[in-house]
C-alpha positions as CSV (number, residue, x, y, z in Angstrom):
1,L,46.8,-0.1,-9.9
2,A,43.2,0.3,-11.0
3,Q,42.7,-3.5,-9.9
4,L,44.0,-2.5,-6.1
5,D,42.1,0.2,-6.3
6,V,38.7,-1.7,-6.3
7,L,39.8,-4.2,-4.4
8,A,41.1,-1.5,-1.4
9,S,38.1,-0.1,-1.6
10,L,35.8,-2.6,-1.6
11,A,37.3,-3.9,2.1
12,E,37.1,-0.6,3.1
13,V,33.6,-0.4,2.8
14,A,33.0,-3.7,3.9
15,A,35.0,-2.8,7.1
16,R,33.4,0.5,8.3
17,E,30.0,-0.7,7.1
18,G,30.0,-4.2,8.7
19,Y,29.2,-6.3,5.5
20,A,29.6,-10.2,5.7
21,R,31.6,-12.6,3.6
22,P,28.8,-14.5,1.3
23,E,28.8,-17.7,0.7
24,I,28.9,-18.5,-3.1
25,S,27.5,-21.9,-4.4
26,D,26.1,-23.4,-7.2
27,E,23.1,-24.4,-5.5
28,F,20.0,-22.4,-7.0
29,A,18.9,-21.4,-3.8
30,L,19.3,-17.5,-2.3
31,H,19.2,-16.9,1.4
32,I,20.0,-13.6,2.5
33,I,19.6,-12.8,6.7
34,G,19.4,-8.9,7.6
35,G,19.9,-7.7,4.3
36,R,20.6,-3.4,3.5
37,H,20.5,-1.1,1.1
38,P,24.3,-0.3,0.6
39,V,23.5,3.4,-0.3
40,V,20.1,3.8,2.1
41,E,21.6,2.7,4.9
42,R,24.0,5.6,4.6
43,M,21.5,8.1,4.1
44,M,20.2,7.4,7.4
45,P,22.0,6.8,10.9
46,R,23.0,3.5,11.2
47,D,20.2,2.4,13.7
48,K,17.3,3.4,11.6
49,F,17.4,1.2,8.6
50,I,15.5,-2.3,8.9
51,P,17.0,-4.9,7.9
52,N,14.9,-8.0,6.0
53,D,15.4,-11.9,5.6
54,V,15.1,-13.0,2.0
55,S,14.7,-16.7,1.2
56,L,14.5,-18.0,-2.4
57,T,14.7,-21.7,-2.8
58,G,13.5,-24.0,-6.0
59,D,9.8,-24.2,-3.8
60,T,9.9,-21.0,-3.0
61,R,11.4,-19.5,-5.9
62,M,8.9,-16.2,-6.7
63,I,7.5,-14.0,-4.2
64,I,4.4,-11.5,-4.6
65,L,5.2,-8.5,-2.9
66,T,2.3,-6.2,-1.7
67,G,2.3,-3.1,1.0
68,P,1.8,1.1,0.8
69,N,3.3,2.9,-0.8
70,M,6.4,4.2,1.2
71,A,6.8,1.5,3.2
72,G,9.7,0.2,1.1
73,K,9.2,-2.6,-1.4
74,S,11.2,-0.6,-3.6
75,T,14.2,-0.8,-1.6
76,I,13.8,-4.3,-0.3
77,L,13.7,-5.4,-4.3
78,R,16.9,-3.2,-4.6
79,Q,18.8,-4.7,-2.1
80,I,18.1,-8.2,-3.1
81,G,19.5,-7.1,-6.3
82,L,22.4,-5.1,-5.0
83,I,23.5,-8.1,-2.6
84,V,23.9,-10.8,-5.4
85,L,25.2,-8.3,-7.8
86,M,28.2,-7.5,-5.3
87,A,28.8,-11.0,-3.8
88,Q,29.4,-12.1,-7.7
89,I,32.1,-9.7,-8.2
90,G,33.7,-10.7,-5.0
91,S,32.7,-8.4,-2.6
92,F,31.3,-8.8,1.0
93,V,27.9,-7.9,1.3
94,P,25.1,-5.5,3.5
95,A,23.7,-8.5,5.4
96,T,24.0,-10.5,8.9
97,H,24.9,-13.9,6.5
98,A,24.2,-14.6,2.9
99,R,24.1,-17.8,0.7
100,I,24.4,-16.9,-2.7
101,G,23.7,-19.3,-5.5
102,I,25.1,-17.9,-8.6
103,V,23.1,-16.4,-11.3
104,D,23.3,-15.7,-14.6
105,R,21.4,-12.6,-14.9
106,V,20.3,-10.0,-13.1
107,F,17.0,-8.8,-14.5
108,T,15.0,-5.7,-13.2
109,R,12.1,-3.8,-14.6
110,V,12.2,-1.1,-12.0
111,G,10.8,2.7,-12.3
112,A,8.9,4.7,-15.0
113,S,10.3,6.2,-18.0
114,D,9.6,7.3,-21.6
115,N,11.5,7.2,-24.9
116,L,10.0,10.3,-26.4
117,V,12.5,10.4,-29.6
118,R,11.8,6.9,-30.5
119,G,8.1,7.6,-29.5
120,Q,7.6,5.2,-26.9
121,S,5.1,5.9,-23.9
122,T,6.3,4.9,-20.3
123,F,3.8,1.8,-21.3
124,M,5.6,0.8,-24.4
125,V,8.8,1.2,-22.3
126,E,7.9,-1.0,-19.8
127,M,6.2,-3.6,-21.9
128,S,9.4,-4.2,-24.3
129,E,11.3,-4.5,-20.7
130,T,9.3,-7.5,-19.9
131,S,9.0,-8.8,-23.2
132,A,13.1,-9.0,-22.5
133,I,13.2,-10.0,-19.9
134,L,10.7,-13.1,-20.7
135,H,12.7,-13.8,-23.7
136,T,15.8,-14.1,-21.7
137,A,15.5,-15.0,-18.6
138,T,16.8,-19.0,-17.9
139,R,15.7,-20.5,-14.5
140,R,19.1,-19.5,-13.3
141,S,18.4,-15.6,-13.8
142,L,17.5,-13.4,-10.9
143,V,14.1,-11.2,-11.7
144,L,13.0,-8.2,-10.1
145,L,9.7,-6.4,-11.2
146,D,8.5,-3.2,-10.0
147,E,4.4,-2.3,-10.7
148,I,4.3,-4.2,-13.9
149,G,1.4,-3.2,-16.1
150,R,0.6,-0.1,-13.9
151,G,1.0,2.1,-16.9
152,T,-2.4,1.2,-18.5
153,S,-6.4,0.1,-17.9
154,T,-6.6,-1.9,-14.5
155,Y,-8.1,-4.5,-16.4
156,D,-5.6,-5.0,-18.4
157,G,-2.4,-4.2,-16.2
158,V,-3.9,-6.7,-14.1
159,S,-4.2,-9.5,-16.7
160,I,-0.4,-8.8,-18.0
161,A,1.2,-9.1,-14.4
162,W,-0.9,-12.7,-13.6
163,A,0.6,-14.0,-17.4
164,V,3.9,-12.6,-16.6
165,S,3.6,-14.5,-13.4
166,E,2.6,-17.4,-14.3
167,H,4.8,-17.6,-17.3
168,L,8.1,-17.2,-15.1
169,H,6.4,-19.7,-12.5
170,D,5.9,-22.4,-14.9
171,A,7.6,-21.7,-18.3
172,I,11.5,-20.3,-17.1
173,G,11.8,-21.1,-12.7
174,C,14.0,-18.4,-12.0
175,K,14.1,-16.6,-8.8
176,T,11.8,-13.6,-9.0
177,V,10.7,-11.0,-6.7
178,F,7.7,-9.1,-7.9
179,A,6.4,-5.9,-6.0
180,T,3.3,-4.7,-6.9
181,H,0.0,-3.1,-5.8
182,Y,-2.0,-5.2,-7.5
183,H,-3.5,-7.2,-4.5
184,E,-5.8,-9.6,-6.6
185,L,-2.3,-10.9,-7.7
186,T,-1.5,-12.7,-4.1
187,Q,-4.4,-14.8,-5.1
188,L,-1.8,-16.9,-7.2
189,A,-0.6,-18.2,-4.3
190,D,-3.9,-20.7,-4.7
191,E,-2.7,-21.8,-7.9
192,L,1.3,-21.8,-8.1
193,V,2.9,-24.1,-5.7
194,A,6.4,-22.2,-5.8
195,L,4.6,-18.6,-5.1
196,R,4.7,-17.0,-1.6
197,N,3.0,-14.0,-0.4
198,Y,5.1,-11.3,1.4
199,N,4.2,-8.1,2.5
200,V,5.9,-4.9,4.3
201,A,4.0,-4.5,7.5
202,V,2.6,-1.0,8.1
203,R,0.8,0.0,11.9
204,E,-2.2,1.8,11.9
205,A,-2.7,4.6,14.8
206,G,-6.4,6.6,14.5
207,D,-6.0,8.3,10.9
208,Q,-2.5,8.2,11.0
209,I,-0.2,5.5,9.7
210,L,3.6,3.9,10.7
211,F,5.9,2.8,7.6
212,L,7.7,-0.5,10.2
213,H,10.1,-1.6,7.0
214,R,9.3,-4.6,8.0
215,L,8.9,-7.6,5.8
216,Q,6.3,-10.7,6.8
217,P,4.6,-13.2,5.1
218,G,1.1,-12.8,3.8
219,G,-0.8,-10.2,1.6
220,A,-1.4,-6.4,1.7
221,D,-5.4,-5.8,1.5
222,R,-4.9,-2.1,0.8
223,S,-2.4,0.1,-0.3
224,Y,-2.8,3.5,1.8
225,G,-2.5,5.4,-1.0
226,I,-4.9,8.7,0.5
227,E,-3.1,8.3,3.8
228,V,0.2,9.1,1.5
229,G,-1.3,11.8,0.0
230,R,-2.2,13.3,2.7
231,L,1.4,13.1,4.2
232,A,2.6,15.1,0.9
233,G,0.4,17.6,1.3
234,L,-2.3,17.8,-0.3
235,P,-5.3,20.5,0.7
236,D,-7.9,18.8,3.3
237,A,-10.7,19.3,0.8
238,V,-9.0,16.7,-1.7
239,I,-7.8,14.4,1.0
240,A,-11.9,14.6,1.8
């Protein structure tokens, strides 16, 4: 009965939300056309969520994802992991089309949290999780990283993020998406053959910014942190 309940639930949500049947294969590549986040799209009107395409292959297996706060980097990161997970449990997926090369594990380093009981700072937790990924991931893993290195000084943080990226690319060779505000990391595309830069588009209108939530090739050159502070209601004197 429990198994029937799960399968019926997956079938119902697939029919109601317009999910597609993914193609599952033993190949390395991962292709998602019109991918969506299954939870976020439920929290807004159907036509408001902006779908995005993602392709990870042997020749383009690592993406450095830059763009402003609030632009949707973390949503894109999470929806890739969720689509792969849903496909591998036998569910249809929130996408127009998906071809999933089977992964052995999905590793994520997302969000910030400390562990006061164990005396671990937010940065220590982040480093411990990153260490576990680097020691355990294989070429067939999917690694999703969000803001590695932000909990320490900028110089140390960039150094760690840079070295982690090189290790994932050179030593492990797994499919990786790394969302970051360290725009220096976009220079890695000049050195690592299978790394590509992508950013989440934003449009400026005067001193206002409009988040387009659209994934596009190339790196971002700024994070619009002050503009996001204005949107959040920081006093004008502080913004100035």
